[in-house]
Backbone bond lengths (Angstrom), bond angles and torsions (degrees), N, CA, C in turn:
res aa  C-N    CA-C-N  psi(-1)  N-CA   C-N-CA  omega(-1)  CA-C   N-CA-C  phi
1 M - - - 1.422 - - 1.525 108.19 -
2 E 1.332 113.19 -53.96 1.579 108.78 -179.80 1.523 114.35 -59.23
3 L 1.309 115.66 -35.61 1.470 116.64 -178.77 1.569 105.32 -63.14
4 F 1.380 117.96 -42.70 1.513 118.01 -178.08 1.583 112.97 -60.67
5 I 1.377 111.04 -40.95 1.460 112.43 -179.12 1.527 111.87 -65.78
6 S 1.366 113.75 -41.30 1.484 115.31 -176.68 1.454 116.53 -70.30
7 K 1.436 115.38 -36.77 1.386 124.64 -169.33 1.537 114.05 -93.03
8 L 1.401 116.05 -43.77 1.361 122.77 -162.44 1.601 112.90 -108.46
9 L 1.226 114.98 -44.59 1.484 122.14 178.58 1.561 113.57 -52.19
10 P 1.273 118.70 -47.89 1.427 123.38 -178.79 1.483 112.47 -61.07
11 L 1.418 123.52 -19.16 1.435 123.56 -178.88 1.539 109.28 -58.43
12 F 1.275 122.15 -20.30 1.375 125.20 -175.00 1.524 110.66 -80.87
13 I 1.247 120.87 -18.52 1.394 122.60 176.30 1.441 118.32 -109.97
14 Y 1.430 116.26 10.83 1.456 122.57 173.41 1.607 105.92 -90.56
15 P 1.359 116.13 158.75 1.460 123.73 -168.59 1.535 111.41 -44.52
16 L 1.193 123.08 -53.81 1.475 125.75 -170.20 1.724 106.52 -71.70
17 G 1.228 116.53 -47.15 1.412 117.06 179.30 1.494 111.95 -64.54
18 L 1.441 118.71 -35.10 1.483 122.21 -177.45 1.513 110.00 -69.45
19 A 1.428 109.37 -40.19 1.441 117.91 179.58 1.621 112.70 -64.24
20 C 1.282 112.47 -39.32 1.501 119.55 177.61 1.663 108.69 -63.00
21 L 1.291 109.79 -44.75 1.539 116.73 178.07 1.587 109.68 -53.88
22 G 1.411 106.84 -51.73 1.491 114.28 -175.32 1.562 108.52 -60.64
23 L 1.234 122.89 -43.25 1.412 125.03 178.30 1.508 115.68 -65.75
24 I 1.335 115.42 -31.76 1.447 120.43 173.00 1.458 110.82 -68.30
25 V 1.352 121.17 -41.34 1.447 123.59 169.00 1.543 112.15 -61.26
26 A 1.159 117.87 -42.45 1.631 119.54 -177.50 1.595 102.73 -65.23
27 M 1.195 119.42 -45.33 1.530 115.86 -175.16 1.562 109.11 -69.11
28 C 1.313 120.99 -32.37 1.504 123.50 176.42 1.516 110.62 -63.42
29 C 1.336 113.64 -38.02 1.514 122.17 -167.26 1.450 111.20 -94.39
30 L 1.385 114.51 -13.42 1.486 117.22 -165.87 1.585 117.22 -52.27
31 W 1.400 119.21 -35.89 1.418 119.50 -176.28 1.473 111.13 -91.46
32 K 1.265 117.05 -44.25 1.508 123.14 -171.76 1.519 115.05 -84.87
33 Q 1.545 118.93 -36.19 1.459 125.21 -178.79 1.448 103.52 -131.08
34 P 1.267 123.12 75.55 1.509 126.64 178.89 1.515 110.08 -59.11
35 R 1.266 121.28 -35.60 1.435 121.84 -176.40 1.594 111.76 -63.78
36 I 1.442 109.98 -47.96 1.416 114.75 177.48 1.599 113.90 -60.39
37 A 1.435 106.57 -35.74 1.520 110.71 179.58 1.495 109.27 -59.40
38 A 1.472 112.27 -46.03 1.496 117.78 -172.39 1.613 107.25 -61.07
39 V 1.277 114.26 -49.15 1.459 120.67 178.19 1.505 111.68 -50.19
40 A 1.345 119.74 -45.80 1.353 125.02 -173.48 1.502 108.03 -72.40
41 M 1.339 122.19 -35.16 1.482 124.89 172.66 1.457 110.12 -63.81
42 V 1.339 123.73 -39.29 1.352 125.29 -169.85 1.525 107.79 -73.79
43 I 1.322 114.32 -41.21 1.450 123.66 173.52 1.520 113.05 -55.56
44 S 1.370 115.19 -47.59 1.459 121.27 -178.18 1.496 110.51 -66.66
45 F 1.313 112.90 -34.87 1.579 115.31 -179.48 1.584 103.89 -67.81
46 G 1.339 116.33 -45.53 1.339 120.08 -169.10 1.566 113.53 -67.04
47 V 1.408 115.65 -34.19 1.304 123.74 175.57 1.568 114.41 -65.82
48 L 1.340 115.66 -45.04 1.458 125.05 175.40 1.532 106.10 -66.11
49 F 1.324 123.82 -47.43 1.368 122.67 176.70 1.488 119.19 -54.00
50 L 1.379 111.28 -51.63 1.521 114.67 179.81 1.597 110.47 -72.73
51 G 1.354 115.34 -33.09 1.520 113.38 179.96 1.512 112.89 -64.11
52 G 1.267 114.51 -39.34 1.480 124.19 -172.89 1.468 108.42 -89.47
53 N 1.265 123.64 6.00 1.457 126.42 -179.13 1.599 109.95 -84.88
54 Y 1.317 111.68 131.67 1.545 120.26 -177.10 1.541 113.77 -56.23
55 V 1.373 114.48 -45.31 1.412 118.18 -174.04 1.573 112.78 -71.97
56 V 1.335 116.11 -38.06 1.425 121.79 173.10 1.446 113.55 -63.45
57 A 1.438 121.23 -49.19 1.462 121.42 176.21 1.581 112.00 -61.45
58 Q 1.340 117.23 -40.46 1.512 117.30 -175.91 1.451 109.59 -70.12
59 N 1.326 117.74 -35.67 1.551 116.97 -176.36 1.617 109.57 -67.67
60 L 1.517 107.20 -44.04 1.486 110.98 -177.69 1.562 108.49 -58.33
61 T 1.294 115.99 -40.43 1.479 121.65 -171.76 1.587 105.61 -71.08
62 A 1.313 115.70 -54.59 1.486 112.23 -174.53 1.540 117.35 -64.67
63 A 1.275 112.05 -18.52 1.633 115.20 177.91 1.486 106.77 -70.13
64 L 1.413 121.93 -26.78 1.414 122.95 177.62 1.540 112.33 -85.90
65 E 1.326 111.49 -44.63 1.444 121.56 -172.47 1.627 111.71 -61.22
66 R 1.325 114.06 -37.81 1.415 123.88 -176.95 1.555 117.08 -70.46
67 Q 1.311 113.00 -11.16 1.533 111.51 -171.19 1.408 121.27 -77.54
68 N 1.316 113.83 -27.93 1.515 118.13 -166.93 1.595 103.24 -134.19
69 P 1.217 119.96 73.00 1.493 119.32 178.14 1.577 107.17 -72.83
70 A 1.414 112.85 156.50 1.340 114.19 175.11 1.600 115.73 -76.71
71 P 1.367 121.54 139.02 1.368 122.73 178.15 1.604 112.85 -58.91
72 N 1.317 116.65 142.38 1.500 112.61 176.28 1.462 110.17 -125.35
73 P 1.320 118.36 121.20 1.524 125.27 3.29 1.629 109.78 -76.24
74 L 1.351 111.30 166.96 1.374 120.35 167.37 1.455 113.14 -71.49
75 P 1.349 120.52 136.81 1.505 121.70 178.52 1.538 112.34 -82.56
76 K 1.327 113.88 150.44 1.442 122.41 169.48 1.567 106.28 -68.05
77 V 1.320 116.17 138.63 1.587 121.18 -167.73 1.503 103.36 -141.36
78 A 1.421 110.42 174.85 1.432 121.97 -177.15 1.622 117.08 -78.87
79 A 1.353 108.32 -21.57 1.526 115.44 -178.99 1.703 106.72 -170.22
80 I 1.319 111.82 155.14 1.401 119.57 170.75 1.577 111.08 -109.44
81 I 1.183 117.33 121.62 1.386 122.73 -176.84 1.605 112.59 -102.43
82 V 1.203 115.84 114.33 1.463 120.84 178.68 1.572 114.16 -104.86
83 L 1.272 115.37 124.85 1.489 119.97 -175.53 1.627 102.97 -91.82
84 G 1.422 107.68 144.74 1.511 120.41 -178.57 1.629 102.79 -79.82
85 G 1.393 109.10 175.85 1.415 121.49 -178.38 1.458 112.71 121.73
86 G 1.356 116.52 8.16 1.383 121.75 176.83 1.591 122.50 -126.11
87 V 1.228 110.38 3.28 1.522 120.44 -174.60 1.539 111.82 -131.17
88 R 1.192 110.81 129.59 1.574 122.26 178.83 1.508 110.24 -112.25
89 G 1.287 120.84 131.01 1.432 123.42 -177.85 1.551 108.21 -61.41
90 Q 1.384 108.09 163.84 1.444 113.06 -178.22 1.501 116.66 -70.79
91 I 1.245 117.14 129.17 1.405 126.62 177.74 1.467 113.24 -121.96
92 P 1.234 122.77 121.21 1.505 126.46 -177.50 1.539 108.30 -59.13
93 P 1.373 120.65 139.38 1.480 123.50 5.91 1.456 115.94 -91.92
94 S 1.306 121.54 19.32 1.419 122.42 176.80 1.543 108.12 -60.62
95 P 1.388 116.98 141.02 1.435 113.40 -174.35 1.469 113.49 -83.86
96 W 1.413 117.38 -20.77 1.466 122.49 -175.37 1.478 107.05 -147.19
97 L 1.317 115.16 -168.99 1.507 121.41 175.03 1.461 114.24 -58.64
98 D 1.248 114.45 156.83 1.517 115.53 179.74 1.585 102.18 -118.32
99 V 1.402 117.18 152.31 1.292 118.32 174.90 1.638 104.72 -132.17
100 N 1.446 111.60 153.09 1.494 115.70 179.15 1.607 104.17 -106.67
101 D 1.341 109.01 -158.53 1.542 112.67 -173.01 1.513 108.27 -67.80
102 A 1.322 119.07 -27.74 1.561 120.85 178.16 1.517 107.03 -80.65
103 G 1.282 121.22 2.08 1.509 119.14 173.39 1.560 112.77 -61.26
104 D 1.349 114.57 -14.32 1.599 119.05 172.27 1.443 107.08 -54.84
105 R 1.221 125.18 -32.71 1.429 129.06 -169.89 1.583 108.87 -58.93
106 I 1.269 120.72 -50.21 1.447 124.19 -171.21 1.636 103.10 -82.69
107 L 1.209 119.05 -30.27 1.516 119.81 -179.32 1.531 106.49 -67.79
108 Y 1.393 114.23 -48.02 1.406 119.72 -175.45 1.432 111.36 -66.72
109 G 1.411 117.56 -36.94 1.456 123.16 179.77 1.492 106.97 -64.95
110 A 1.339 119.43 -50.65 1.523 119.15 177.67 1.589 112.65 -57.15
111 K 1.279 117.15 -39.51 1.381 118.62 177.20 1.478 111.78 -64.45
112 L 1.265 123.28 -42.38 1.361 121.86 175.59 1.479 116.24 -57.61
113 W 1.367 114.41 -40.48 1.487 120.92 178.83 1.446 109.68 -67.95
114 R 1.401 123.56 -44.27 1.402 118.43 171.33 1.474 120.07 -58.30
115 E 1.249 118.49 -23.19 1.426 126.48 178.06 1.477 112.90 -83.70
116 G 1.344 113.87 -3.94 1.503 113.63 174.04 1.475 120.01 90.52
117 Y 1.224 117.08 15.18 1.498 124.06 -176.65 1.511 114.58 -75.21
118 A 1.315 116.93 -20.54 1.569 123.31 177.67 1.442 108.81 -167.47
119 P 1.401 110.54 155.77 1.538 115.20 -179.87 1.487 117.40 -83.54
120 Y 1.444 112.46 -13.24 1.450 117.84 -178.22 1.642 110.36 -124.65
121 L 1.290 117.69 143.22 1.395 125.63 171.70 1.623 106.10 -115.00
122 V 1.293 112.63 111.36 1.448 123.94 -179.47 1.560 110.55 -95.59
123 L 1.258 112.90 116.58 1.484 118.80 179.99 1.489 119.16 -99.87
124 S 1.145 130.37 111.65 1.474 129.12 -167.78 1.573 112.49 -119.32
125 G 1.316 113.97 116.84 1.429 119.49 -177.97 1.536 118.23 166.85
126 G 1.388 114.74 122.23 1.472 112.21 174.18 1.468 108.18 -101.64
127 R 1.308 117.39 -146.47 1.485 125.11 -177.88 1.565 111.22 -112.29
128 V 1.402 118.93 117.21 1.417 117.69 177.07 1.457 107.33 -92.26
129 D 1.381 118.52 -45.30 1.501 126.47 -176.94 1.552 107.28 -77.85
130 S 1.385 108.25 -170.31 1.425 117.93 -172.14 1.513 113.14 -96.73
131 T 1.364 115.00 8.83 1.460 121.82 -177.22 1.551 112.58 -53.83
132 P 1.212 117.88 120.68 1.541 121.27 -178.62 1.501 109.97 -64.42
133 G 1.272 117.94 159.96 1.531 122.11 173.74 1.431 111.25 107.06
134 A 1.394 112.89 -158.51 1.397 125.69 -173.53 1.520 107.34 -77.63
135 S 1.437 111.02 174.92 1.436 117.50 179.91 1.467 107.77 -69.63
136 E 1.390 117.95 168.27 1.462 122.38 178.41 1.513 108.69 -67.15
137 A 1.312 117.07 -37.60 1.426 117.68 -177.60 1.594 110.75 -62.17
138 T 1.382 116.67 -34.80 1.396 116.23 174.41 1.457 115.26 -67.44
139 D 1.399 116.77 -38.30 1.456 122.02 171.13 1.425 116.35 -60.37
140 M 1.289 116.98 -38.34 1.472 122.85 -179.67 1.550 107.69 -64.72
141 A 1.376 113.98 -42.55 1.477 116.86 -179.93 1.518 111.69 -63.58
142 K 1.250 121.79 -24.26 1.486 124.31 177.09 1.590 105.76 -71.93
143 I 1.292 118.36 -42.08 1.491 119.00 177.63 1.507 108.35 -67.39
144 A 1.281 118.02 -44.79 1.435 119.27 -176.83 1.618 106.41 -60.92
145 Q 1.336 125.79 -49.96 1.225 121.77 173.99 1.480 119.13 -55.92
146 A 1.369 115.91 -35.93 1.435 117.10 174.74 1.587 108.76 -60.18
147 W 1.265 117.64 -32.81 1.547 125.14 -178.31 1.488 106.29 -77.33
148 G 1.293 126.52 -10.96 1.444 121.85 174.36 1.533 112.00 110.83
149 V 1.312 118.97 13.72 1.458 121.79 -177.26 1.613 101.88 -97.99
150 P 1.417 112.76 117.59 1.539 115.03 176.82 1.547 115.55 -63.32
151 I 1.247 115.26 151.94 1.485 118.31 -176.97 1.425 111.13 -67.89
152 T 1.336 116.96 -17.56 1.579 121.99 178.06 1.587 112.22 -71.09
153 A 1.414 111.46 -17.48 1.477 116.36 -179.04 1.555 112.59 -100.76
154 I 1.371 115.91 0.81 1.418 118.95 -177.30 1.424 111.14 -107.09
155 L 1.390 113.16 133.49 1.493 122.01 168.25 1.474 112.83 -121.23
156 L 1.360 106.43 129.48 1.527 118.99 -175.19 1.550 116.10 -92.05
157 E 1.235 119.14 136.62 1.496 125.79 169.13 1.543 103.52 -124.26
158 P 1.405 120.83 90.14 1.454 123.25 -166.66 1.547 112.20 -98.95
159 N 1.364 121.32 17.34 1.391 121.12 -173.49 1.555 117.49 -114.90
160 S 1.253 115.60 -15.91 1.547 117.91 -168.39 1.535 107.64 -72.98
161 R 1.288 119.99 147.15 1.497 123.74 171.87 1.408 114.27 -122.54
162 T 1.416 119.02 -10.95 1.395 124.82 174.03 1.502 113.39 -131.57
163 T 1.341 116.53 170.67 1.442 117.37 -174.75 1.555 104.73 -69.16
164 Y 1.230 117.83 -35.35 1.593 117.28 179.11 1.523 106.19 -59.05
165 E 1.326 119.08 -46.87 1.520 118.00 179.62 1.465 112.83 -69.89
166 N 1.284 117.59 -26.58 1.541 117.46 170.41 1.522 110.39 -57.60
167 A 1.243 118.47 -48.39 1.482 124.13 -177.89 1.575 106.43 -66.82
168 Q 1.220 118.82 -54.64 1.520 128.16 -176.96 1.571 110.31 -48.68
169 F 1.353 110.25 -61.02 1.446 117.63 -170.75 1.708 105.76 -71.02
170 T 1.247 116.84 -41.48 1.450 115.14 -177.03 1.566 110.05 -67.04
171 Q 1.336 116.27 -34.98 1.547 115.50 169.06 1.441 115.67 -54.01
172 E 1.276 112.73 -43.86 1.551 122.40 179.11 1.449 111.07 -60.34
173 L 1.351 114.44 -47.23 1.441 122.69 -179.34 1.569 113.23 -64.45
174 L 1.254 113.76 -42.29 1.504 114.82 177.00 1.426 113.60 -67.21
175 Q 1.297 120.95 -38.73 1.418 128.84 173.61 1.520 114.76 -56.53
176 K 1.423 108.09 -44.11 1.440 116.75 179.76 1.604 110.56 -64.51
177 Q 1.340 109.38 -37.30 1.591 112.59 -177.74 1.398 114.75 -91.91
178 A 1.334 116.86 12.29 1.496 125.29 173.07 1.595 106.61 60.48
179 I 1.366 120.48 35.49 1.429 124.38 179.63 1.479 107.39 -96.39
180 S 1.340 119.32 116.39 1.473 120.90 179.14 1.592 103.70 -127.97
181 G 1.515 104.18 168.70 1.449 113.88 178.40 1.490 107.04 101.25
182 P 1.417 112.65 -179.91 1.446 114.27 -176.22 1.585 115.06 -74.62
183 V 1.343 112.67 154.40 1.377 120.91 -176.18 1.633 111.44 -129.55
184 L 1.179 114.88 153.50 1.579 119.17 174.57 1.518 107.04 -88.95
185 L 1.211 117.78 136.16 1.539 121.37 176.75 1.550 106.86 -115.16
186 V 1.318 114.04 117.01 1.389 123.65 179.81 1.486 113.19 -107.30
187 T 1.391 113.00 118.83 1.486 114.31 -178.78 1.630 102.50 -164.10
188 S 1.213 118.39 169.51 1.537 119.90 -177.69 1.464 105.25 -62.07
189 A 1.379 112.52 150.24 1.372 121.99 -173.95 1.504 107.39 -61.76
190 W 1.225 122.85 -46.40 1.447 124.60 -175.52 1.583 112.22 -71.23
191 H 1.329 120.98 -15.02 1.400 128.63 175.58 1.581 110.73 -89.87
192 M 1.350 114.01 -13.57 1.456 116.97 -166.73 1.553 112.57 -74.10
193 P 1.317 128.50 -27.70 1.475 126.21 174.80 1.457 109.28 -60.47
194 R 1.244 117.18 -49.55 1.557 119.86 -177.50 1.587 109.36 -69.15
195 A 1.270 117.46 -47.42 1.405 119.67 -176.27 1.528 108.19 -61.81
196 L 1.301 122.36 -51.97 1.455 128.54 179.52 1.442 110.98 -51.81
197 G 1.466 115.59 -42.74 1.456 115.91 -177.76 1.481 114.12 -70.60
198 I 1.365 118.75 -38.91 1.466 119.23 179.80 1.504 114.28 -72.64
199 F 1.317 119.79 -29.49 1.445 126.79 175.43 1.568 110.90 -67.79
200 R 1.342 115.12 -32.34 1.429 123.60 -178.57 1.597 102.18 -82.09
201 H 1.285 125.33 -27.74 1.285 127.56 179.08 1.612 111.13 -66.53
202 F 1.342 112.65 -27.96 1.352 116.32 178.82 1.641 111.69 -99.69
203 N 1.368 109.83 18.56 1.457 115.64 168.97 1.519 115.35 75.68
204 L 1.406 115.14 16.27 1.406 118.72 176.99 1.520 112.93 -86.73
205 D 1.446 115.23 138.06 1.480 111.91 -178.32 1.578 107.34 -91.26
206 V 1.308 113.58 92.63 1.436 116.32 -176.66 1.491 114.77 -101.92
207 V 1.317 116.10 148.36 1.447 126.93 177.55 1.473 109.57 -115.39
208 P 1.315 118.23 122.40 1.461 115.72 179.99 1.448 115.77 -66.83
209 A 1.401 112.83 142.69 1.357 118.94 172.68 1.567 110.07 -139.77
210 P 1.376 112.20 70.12 1.498 119.34 -166.13 1.530 110.73 -70.81
211 T 1.420 120.09 154.83 1.363 128.23 -177.45 1.516 103.37 -149.94
212 D 1.375 112.73 -177.12 1.533 117.48 176.21 1.508 113.51 55.36
213 Y 1.315 114.03 52.43 1.489 119.09 174.26 1.576 110.71 -71.60
214 R 1.251 115.09 134.33 1.393 126.93 -174.69 1.591 110.74 -99.87
215 S 1.367 113.49 -40.97 1.475 116.22 -174.20 1.623 106.50 -85.17
216 N 1.460 111.63 163.34 1.293 112.56 -176.11 1.638 115.30 -90.22
217 G 1.393 111.23 13.90 1.506 120.21 -177.52 1.478 115.38 83.39
218 T 1.357 117.98 -9.37 1.417 118.22 177.26 1.516 111.62 -143.71
219 T 1.259 119.08 148.11 1.402 124.01 172.88 1.472 115.32 -109.63
220 V 1.351 119.32 22.35 1.464 123.09 -174.75 1.510 104.29 -97.55
221 L 1.348 117.94 130.19 1.469 125.85 -178.56 1.583 102.69 -73.45
222 A 1.258 110.21 134.09 1.543 130.33 -178.28 1.498 111.10 -81.42
223 G 1.398 117.17 61.60 1.461 119.09 177.29 1.530 115.88 87.97
224 L 1.307 113.85 155.91 1.528 116.83 -171.97 1.516 108.02 -62.90
225 A 1.395 118.92 -38.10 1.449 122.26 -172.69 1.612 109.15 -60.15
226 A 1.315 115.72 -23.19 1.504 118.17 -176.08 1.575 111.71 -86.85
227 I 1.328 111.99 -13.31 1.537 112.59 -174.49 1.396 111.33 -59.75
228 P 1.296 128.26 -50.42 1.493 128.17 -172.86 1.562 107.65 -55.85
229 F 1.391 119.92 -43.66 1.350 124.07 179.61 1.661 115.33 -64.60
230 Y 1.292 113.32 -29.53 1.444 119.73 178.16 1.496 109.76 -79.72
231 L 1.356 116.56 -26.46 1.469 114.87 -176.05 1.484 116.07 -92.46
232 I 1.371 119.66 -19.39 1.355 128.61 173.18 1.547 113.93 -64.52
233 P 1.319 124.43 121.18 1.366 122.40 -177.25 1.582 113.38 -58.47
234 D 1.297 113.47 147.95 1.357 119.03 -171.07 1.572 105.69 -140.95
235 A 1.357 114.57 135.28 1.492 118.24 179.47 1.529 116.62 -58.70
236 E 1.276 116.80 -36.37 1.422 120.67 -176.76 1.612 112.27 -74.98
237 Q 1.374 114.27 -35.99 1.442 119.41 166.29 1.563 115.93 -63.73
238 L 1.298 112.45 -39.21 1.556 113.64 173.17 1.422 114.32 -61.99
239 R 1.419 119.98 -39.66 1.352 127.06 174.35 1.523 111.13 -58.36
240 L 1.431 119.68 -45.98 1.285 129.48 -174.38 1.570 103.13 -65.83
241 T 1.292 121.27 -51.06 1.475 125.86 -176.51 1.522 109.84 -58.72
242 T 1.274 118.98 -40.41 1.411 126.99 175.68 1.578 112.67 -59.84
243 I 1.294 116.16 -55.16 1.478 121.84 169.72 1.461 111.72 -43.74
244 M 1.284 119.40 -57.15 1.419 125.47 -174.46 1.542 113.67 -64.33
245 L 1.289 116.78 -38.80 1.494 120.46 171.04 1.349 114.42 -55.54
246 K 1.406 115.00 -43.85 1.456 126.20 -179.13 1.592 107.67 -54.66
247 E 1.387 112.60 -47.56 1.318 121.59 -171.72 1.577 108.86 -69.95
248 Y 1.306 115.73 -43.32 1.412 120.22 178.71 1.621 108.50 -62.56
249 F 1.272 115.52 -37.06 1.446 123.31 177.51 1.560 110.18 -61.28
250 G 1.332 114.45 -43.19 1.482 123.46 -179.33 1.527 109.79 -66.26
251 L 1.445 119.41 -44.95 1.313 122.43 171.53 1.480 119.69 -57.62
252 G 1.285 113.99 -31.69 1.476 120.88 -178.20 1.605 108.11 -77.50
253 V 1.308 113.23 -39.81 1.523 117.58 173.46 1.502 113.29 -59.97
254 Y 1.402 116.36 -47.55 1.396 123.19 -175.00 1.580 104.23 -65.46
255 W 1.179 119.29 -47.25 1.473 122.72 -179.46 1.599 109.81 -55.31
256 L 1.301 116.81 -51.90 1.312 120.82 178.07 1.502 121.33 -58.08
257 R 1.313 112.97 -31.38 1.516 122.37 171.95 1.512 115.89 -84.42
258 G 1.377 115.89 -0.35 1.490 114.98 172.33 1.452 111.52 90.54
259 W 1.328 122.59 6.61 1.384 122.98 -172.49 1.564 112.82 -89.58
260 L 1.282 119.52 -13.24 1.373 123.09 177.87 1.485 116.60 -117.03
């Protein structure tokens, strides 16, 4: 039930779901209450227009991504923790594992291990979707090994389905393996504020090592000629806005529960 509330229920308050609800209301009221129908259509259009707007999407993203930059230089630590969310199990006819935008997480984590920042690579992630096969942690381990990380250096946490569980189960794993001291936390830059907060809630000494940046680093319009292109709704920007609203929603829930 908690997973349903945190993952599925909020879909109805994100731009596309909210616009669909507005259009349903408009269709139901079109003949008998045309004013309500008109208001619902205007609201639906406004939600899609703002949600798909480049400036809105980039500002929402940059506000999260700029909060926890990596220290320069990165310190040597006891372990590198990589959070799941970027790897999908092999589904025929795909010849191997698939990665999405957040696949940067495991690639960057493996790179840091190869550069000698820690002796262990901790991979945290179960399966939230219905993808068949092993846990995401197991699939990430396959990618890490393909990048040259030996299985002896990899520790798996294959049961977590939320960021809270990532931190809880990883803390238990580190304690069981008698690994202490600071650790590098690798996740998407926009996910780092919530991840960093919850790992510290479990008394882990975490150092941010963000990756998978989605914003372009600036929200300034590049000349008057570009303004029309930035204002026209775009499906990719709508997707980005939705991802960021999910993250803000998650931050709010974690704060209300006293975890941050």
